[in-house]
C-alpha positions as CSV (number, residue, x, y, z in Angstrom):
1,X,86.0,125.1,49.2
2,X,87.7,127.5,47.5
3,X,86.8,129.7,44.3
4,X,88.7,129.6,41.2
5,X,87.6,131.6,37.8
6,X,83.7,131.8,39.4
7,X,84.1,127.7,39.8
8,X,83.6,126.2,43.4
9,X,86.7,123.6,44.0
10,X,85.8,121.0,46.6
11,X,88.8,118.8,48.4
12,X,88.1,116.2,50.7
13,X,91.5,115.8,52.7
14,X,93.8,117.6,54.2
15,X,97.1,117.5,52.7
16,X,99.0,116.9,55.8
17,X,96.6,114.0,56.7
18,X,97.4,112.1,53.8
19,X,100.6,113.4,52.8
20,X,102.4,110.2,52.2
21,X,99.5,108.5,50.5
22,X,99.4,111.0,48.1
23,X,103.2,110.8,47.5
24,X,102.3,107.1,46.4
25,X,101.5,109.0,43.4
26,X,105.4,108.7,41.9
27,X,105.2,104.8,42.7
28,X,103.6,102.0,41.3
29,X,101.9,101.2,44.6
30,X,100.0,105.0,44.0
31,X,98.1,103.0,41.3
32,X,96.3,101.2,44.0
33,X,96.3,103.7,46.9
34,X,95.2,106.5,44.8
35,X,91.8,105.3,43.6
36,X,91.1,104.2,47.0
37,X,91.1,107.9,48.3
38,X,89.2,109.1,45.6
39,X,86.6,106.4,45.5
40,X,85.6,107.1,49.5
41,X,85.2,110.7,48.5
42,X,83.5,110.1,45.3
43,X,81.1,108.1,47.1
44,X,80.5,111.0,49.5
45,X,80.4,113.6,46.8
46,X,77.5,111.6,44.9
47,X,75.5,111.2,47.8
48,X,75.2,114.9,48.0
49,X,74.7,115.3,44.5
50,X,71.8,112.9,44.8
51,X,70.1,114.1,47.9
52,X,70.0,117.6,46.1
53,X,68.4,115.8,43.0
54,X,71.2,116.5,40.7
55,X,71.2,113.2,38.9
56,X,72.4,114.9,35.4
57,X,75.5,113.3,34.1
58,X,78.6,115.2,34.6
59,X,82.1,113.9,33.1
60,X,85.1,114.2,34.5
61,X,88.4,115.9,33.4
62,X,91.8,114.6,34.8
63,X,94.0,117.4,34.8
64,X,97.1,116.3,32.5
65,X,96.3,112.4,32.6
66,X,99.3,111.2,30.7
67,X,101.0,108.4,31.8
68,X,104.3,108.5,34.0
69,X,106.1,105.9,35.9
70,X,103.5,103.0,34.5
71,X,100.3,104.4,35.1
72,X,98.5,108.0,35.4
73,X,97.8,109.1,38.9
74,X,95.5,111.8,37.5
75,X,93.5,109.0,35.6
76,X,93.4,106.4,38.8
77,X,92.3,109.2,40.8
78,X,89.4,110.0,38.1
79,X,88.2,106.4,37.6
80,X,87.9,106.1,41.8
81,X,85.8,108.9,41.9
82,X,83.4,108.8,39.1
83,X,80.5,106.7,40.4
84,X,76.6,107.4,39.5
85,X,76.1,110.0,37.3
86,X,79.7,111.2,37.6
87,X,81.5,109.7,34.4
88,X,85.3,109.6,33.5
89,X,86.9,110.8,30.4
90,X,90.7,110.5,29.6
91,X,92.9,112.1,27.8
92,X,90.9,115.0,27.3
93,X,93.1,117.8,28.6
94,X,96.8,117.8,28.4
95,X,99.4,120.1,29.1
96,X,101.8,120.6,26.1
97,X,104.6,122.2,28.7
98,X,105.5,119.3,30.6
99,X,106.5,121.3,34.0
100,X,106.7,120.1,37.5
101,X,105.2,122.6,39.5
102,X,105.9,120.6,42.8
103,X,107.8,122.9,45.5
104,X,108.5,125.3,42.8
105,X,107.2,129.3,43.8
106,X,103.9,130.9,43.0
107,X,106.6,133.2,39.9
108,X,107.9,130.2,38.8
109,X,104.4,128.8,38.2
110,X,103.2,131.9,37.0
111,X,106.2,132.0,34.2
112,X,105.9,128.5,33.2
113,X,102.1,127.7,32.0
114,X,101.2,124.2,31.3
115,X,99.8,125.4,27.9
116,X,97.2,123.0,28.0
117,X,95.3,121.2,24.7
118,X,91.4,120.0,24.7
119,X,90.6,116.8,23.2
120,X,86.9,116.1,24.0
121,X,83.7,117.0,23.2
122,X,82.5,120.1,23.7
123,X,78.6,119.8,24.3
124,X,79.1,117.7,27.3
125,X,78.7,119.2,30.9
126,X,82.2,118.5,32.9
127,X,84.0,119.0,36.2
128,X,87.5,119.1,36.7
129,X,89.9,116.9,39.0
130,X,93.1,117.0,40.5
131,X,95.4,115.5,43.2
132,X,96.4,118.7,45.3
133,X,95.6,122.1,45.5
134,X,98.4,124.2,46.6
135,X,98.2,128.1,44.8
136,X,95.5,126.9,42.4
137,X,97.7,127.8,39.4
138,X,97.1,124.6,37.3
139,X,93.3,124.7,38.2
140,X,92.8,128.2,37.2
141,X,94.8,128.0,33.7
142,X,93.0,125.0,32.7
143,X,89.4,126.9,33.7
144,X,90.5,130.0,31.7
145,X,91.5,127.8,28.8
146,X,88.4,125.6,28.8
147,X,85.7,129.1,29.3
148,X,88.0,130.3,26.3
149,X,86.4,127.3,24.4
150,X,82.8,127.9,26.0
151,X,83.3,124.3,27.5
152,X,80.7,124.0,30.7
153,X,82.4,123.3,33.4
154,X,80.4,123.0,36.8
155,X,82.7,122.4,39.6
156,X,86.4,121.3,40.3
157,X,87.6,118.6,42.5
158,X,91.2,118.6,44.5
159,X,91.2,115.3,46.5
160,X,93.5,117.6,49.1
161,X,94.1,121.0,49.9
162,X,97.6,121.9,50.8
163,X,95.8,125.2,53.0
164,X,93.5,123.0,55.2
């Protein structure tokens, strides 16, 4: 677990363990593989929430769930992850700057922000979901932006972490 902008970020897999599966996001087969990975993680996470008595509905936001290569990998992850009291929302947080951070330096990431827009219900309780956490740049930017809008984000999920 990491903490970014005061929000706990949970991840379930080490990137090195599922690298080939995560890279399937660039192909149509990823629309089948990624939901299976997130479904397994989501089931475990919901079980832990229920054991702690946390049954309040929480709404998931997939970071920049635009359709690329016939599907949105982040929306597919969100759909698989959301079970029980976790509910998906789609098209809620979109980047206006469609920059790719894959393989880019921290300096590049800092100089090319995603510039998010929010199109959701400001009164709901949310959590963020992304596929990989490396430097945390994307999640930090999203959390800062949502905080400015007074959107309540309880935690964030990164399916896998590059530093584990």
